[in-house]
N, C-alpha and C positions, 0 to 999 in steps of 0.2 A: 475407545475410538471417538474422536470428535468429528461429527458429520455436520457440515455446514447446511443450514436450512435457509431458504430465501423467502422473505415475507414482504408483501407489497404494502400492507397496512397493519396497524396495531390498534387493538381495541382500547377504550378508555381505561378499563381495568389494567391491561398490560402496561399502559403509559404510566399509571401510578406505581406499579411494581417496579418497572425498569428504571424510573427516575430516582429510585431510592439508592442509598449507598449499599454496596455489596462487599462482603468480606471473604467470599469464596476464594481459594487459591487460584491464581491465574498467572500464566507466563506467556508474554507476547514479545515480538522482536521485530526490529527494522533491519533489513539486510542492506547495508551500505556497500553496494557492489560496483565495480567498474566494468563497463561493457566494451567488448571488441566490436568496432563499427561493422554492422551488417552481417556478422557471423552468428546466426541463430544457433548453429550446432555447437560451436565453442562456448557460447554464452549459456546454453543449456548445461553443459558439463560444469561450468563454474557455479551455476545456480544449484546444482546437485550438491556441491561441496558446502555451500552455505546452508542448504537444507539439512544435510547430514549433521553439521555442527549444531544447528538449532535443535534438531531431534535429540541429539545427545544431551543437550542442555534442558530438555523437557518442555520446549516451546510448543504452544498450542496453536498460535496464529503467527504467521510470518509474512511480511510485506516487503516487496522489492521496489526499487525507484521506477519512475515513469519510463516506459519503453526500454526496460532492462534487458530484454532478449535481443534487441537490435541495436541499442544505443539511440540517443536522441539525434537521429540522422535523417532529416527531412529529404535530403537528396537521394537517399537510398530506400526510402519508405515504400515506394510503389514496387520496387524490385524485390524487396524482402518481406512484404506483407504476407501474413499467414491467415489461415482459417482456425477456428477454435478446436478443430479435430486434427490438426496437423500431426503427422506421425512423429515428428521430432519432439513433441511434447510428451510422448508416452513415458519416457523415464521420469519425468517430474510427476506425472499422474501416478505411476506405480509406486514411487517413494512416498508420495502423500497417502496413498491407500495402505501401504505397509505400516506407516507410522501413526496415521490418524491426524496428522498436522495439516491444518488449512494453510494454503500458500497462495499469495497473490503475485503474479508476475506481469510485466508490462510488455506489450508488443503492438506493432501496427497491424490492424485487422482489416481484411477484405470485407466489403459489403456486397449485397446481391446486385446492386446497381453500379458497381465499379468504383465506388468511393473507398476511402481509407479512413479508418477510425484510429484514434489513439486509445488503445484498449488496455484494460486490466483484466487478465484472466484469473478467475477465482477457482482454484483447484481445492475441492473439499476433502475431507478426511476419508472419503471412499473413492477419491480419484476422479470424480465427476467435475466437469468444467462449466462454469457460467461466466457471463461477461458483464463487466461494467465499462461504459464508453465515456470518454472525456466530453463533457457538455460545453464547456466554455474554453475557447481557443485563445491562445496568446496572439497578438498582432503578428501577421505574417504566417501563422500556422494554417490559415484558411487557404493558402496557395497550394497546399499539399493534402491537408486533412479535412474531413467532414465533421461538423459538430455531432456529438453522440447524444444518446438518450439517457446517460447516467445508469442507474440500476437501483433495484429495491434494496432495502436493508438486509443485512445478513444476521444470522443468529449463530452464536457459539455458546452452547450451554444456556445460561440465563442472560447472557449479554446480547445487546443489539448494537451492531456495527455498521456505520455508514462509510462508504468509500468516496475518496476524492482524488482526482488526478491533477496536480499542479494548479493551473489557473482556475480550476473549479472553485478553489477556496478564495479567489480574488473577488467573487461575487458573494456578498454577505447573505443573500437568500439561500445559498446552497447549504451552509451548515444550519441556518435557521430552520429550513425545511426538514433537515435530517433530525434535528432535535425535536421538532413538532411531531415527527412520526415515531418518536420513541427511542432514537439512538442515544446510547450513553458512551459510545466510542466513535471517534472520527479519525479514519485511517487515511493519511495523505501520502500518495506516491508522487515524488516530485523530482524536478531538476531546478535547483536554486544555486546561483553563483554567489560569490562573496559580496558583490555589490548589492544584491537584493536580499541577502540573508537577514539583516537586522530588521527590515520592514516586514518581511514575510513571517519571520519567527514571532514578532510582535503581534501580527495578525492572528496567527494560530493560537498563541497563548491567550489572546483576548477571547477567541471563540470558546476555548475550554472554560474560562471563567464566566462568560456570558450565558453560555448554554448548559453548563454542568456536564459537558462531555469531555472525557479524557481524550487527548489528541496525540497520535503517534505519527511522526513524519520521517519517511524513508528517502534520503537523498542519495544521489550518485556518489561513488567513491572517488572519481577522477574525471578527467576531461572527456567530454563527448559532444559531438556536433559542433565543434568550435567554441564551446563553453567550458570554463574551468569550474567544476562544481566546488561549492564550499564544504561539502560533506556535512559534518555537524548535525547528523540525524538526532532527533530529539523526542522527548515525551514529556507532556504536561498533564498533571492530574486534573480532576474535575473542577478544582478551584483556581486553576491557572498556574499553580506552582510548578516550576521546572523540576522534575524528578531526576533527569539525567540527559546528557547529550554527549555525543562523540566530540573529541577535542579538535577535530579537523577533518581533512579528506582522508582517503585510504580505505582499503577493504576491511570491513569489520561488521560485527553484529552488535547492535544495541539491544541488550536483553533487559526487559522490564518485567518485574515480578510483583504481584500482590499477595500478601499473606495477612495473617491476623494483625500484624503490626502496621500494616499499610503498604505503601509503594516503595520500591528500590530499583536501582538500575545499575548496570555495569556494561562494559564493552568486552568483546572477545576479538582479537586481532586475527584476520584471515589472510594477511598479506603473504605472498609467496616467499 
């Protein structure tokens, strides 16, 4: 079982260890899913299908797009915002606990003072939930959402993973700080349209090369919130080399595997 540990800081010795190249077998995946606007329950069921397919493929860490459980629907966010202990999350937590697979799903989250965060709910391999909240908002998002506090690094075996939600990676300090804290993976949960894809993918590839962090990007599979997603979820190795990317939009898993020979990637179609 892979149980996710959360660490706020990393010692100098750990920094040296985790910046080195690792050859241990690892399989991670981006769930390029299409969301039903505002329907948490229906989206949970679809997430379960993605999770089960990933489990069958031996995936250890699975990340969904930004606001995957609600869709990127600012006009509905206050109505459908949830708490991290929402009962509708229980099937996701149970499946994670049964399989040991760490899963990151997106949802609007209530705050104690009545605000709404763009949240990433991190369900570890024991079914426990922790929160990463989007720190940097796109122009216009501040009308609905409150800037979040981010979150600490995650550990998966010997790996150190940093989360990012969409506009977080538009701020160069965000991945820089993640790398300085010892992250060797940067997991970006996003909504990127075709018009922004060339620029955003170039930025993410650049971070991989600059900071020596492998980058996994999970984009929406279809239209949401008035935006047509480009899909094309992707993975770049620590040197910035593109290992694999989806060819376009649509519901699929981008499976990324490391073995003794290095990195490889392929897609699995989950379209109905």
